[in-house]
N, C-alpha and C positions, 0 to 999 in steps of 0.2 A: 504494500499499500504506499509506503513512504520511501521505498527504495534504499533503505539503509541496511548495512551489513550488521551482524551482531555487535561488533565492537564499536561501530558508529552509533548504534542505538544505545549502547551502554554509556557512551560519552555523552549523548544527549540527555539520558536520565540523570547522569551525574550533574550536568550543568543546570538543569531546570527543576531539580527536585526541591524540596523544602519551601522557602519563602516565595521563590519565583512561581512555583506551581500554584500555591494557594492564591497568589495575586492574580494570575491568569484566570483561575477558576471563579474568583469573586468579580472579576472585571476591573479591579483597581489598577491593573497593569495591562494596557492594550496588547493584543496579539501581534500588532505591527512591530513590536519591539523584541519579538522572540528571537530573530536571528542575531540582533546586536547583543542581546543578553547572553546567548549561547557563545558568541564570539568573545565577549568580555570575559566570561568565566573560563573559557579555554586559554586565553592569553594570560590571564591572571594567575591560574593555577597550573599551567602546562598540562592540561588534562589529555592532550593528544599523546602525550608520553605514557600516561597511566593506561590508556585504552588502546594504544598502538593503532590509531586511526589518523588519516590525513584530514586535518582540520578544514582545509579548503574544499575538499570533496564534501564533507559534512555540511558546511555552510552553503555550498552550491546547491545541494539537495533541499536544504530548508528554504533557500530563497525562492524557489519555484512554487512552493506550497501557497495556495490562496488561504484566506482567513479561515474558512471552514475546515480546510485540511490541517491548519495549525491548531484549530480547536480540537479536532480529532487526535492530533499528535499529543497535545497536552493531556487529553483524557486517557490515552494509551499509556503515557508515562505514569499518570497517577495509578492506573490499574497495575502496571509493573511493580511500583513500589508496594502496593497492597499484597501482591502475590509472591514477590521475590523471597521473602524470608521463609515462606511455606513451601514453595515449589523449587527454589533455586533459580539462578539467573536465566539459564537457557529456557527452561519450561515457561518462566514468567514473561520472557521476551516474546515467545510464541503465543501464549494465551492472551497477552495484553494486546496483541495485534501490531506491535512495533516492527516485527519481521515475520517473514514466512519460512517454511521449512528450508527452502533453497538458500536462505541467507546464512544458515549454520554450516560452517565448514567442519573439517575434522578436528579443528583446534580453535579454542576460544582463548584469546589472549588477555592477559591481565598484568599490569605493571611491566610490560615488555617481555614477560616470560610466558611460554606456552603452557597450557594445561592440556595434556594429552587426554583424549577421550577413548573409552573402551566400551563398546557396545552401547553408545549413547549416553554413558555416565561419566561425570568427571572423575579424574584420579582422587583417591581419598585424601591425599595430603594437599590438594589444591585449596586455596582460600574459598570460603563458602558464602561470604557476605561482601557487599560493596563497601567501599570506604564511606565514612560519614560525610555527608554534604557540609561544606565549610560555611554555611550561613549562620 
């Protein structure tokens, strides 16, 4: 739906979680600012390194979304945060609608290191939660 890879979607979730997400939901922050908010968070915290995602590709994908698609994206990010602690990152990305099955490769990257997957499950010693949002 949004054309994001798993790592790009995780980067977006990391950037607009917390305060930004609630401000979009209540309308106190217009969705027109979504791309600049994501860009600012990426630059401030170097999140492209954490999620091993090209920030220019992510921003280009977000820029082409109209306001309704941006609303759907923020709703999907909210669902992701609701589901991730219970289902894990990969399943939450799929269930929330942020990515489709084709967006999951054999490796989900975190902090620049690969987490190998075996039969669809992450390796047991891989981190199981996202870093806390810095807001």
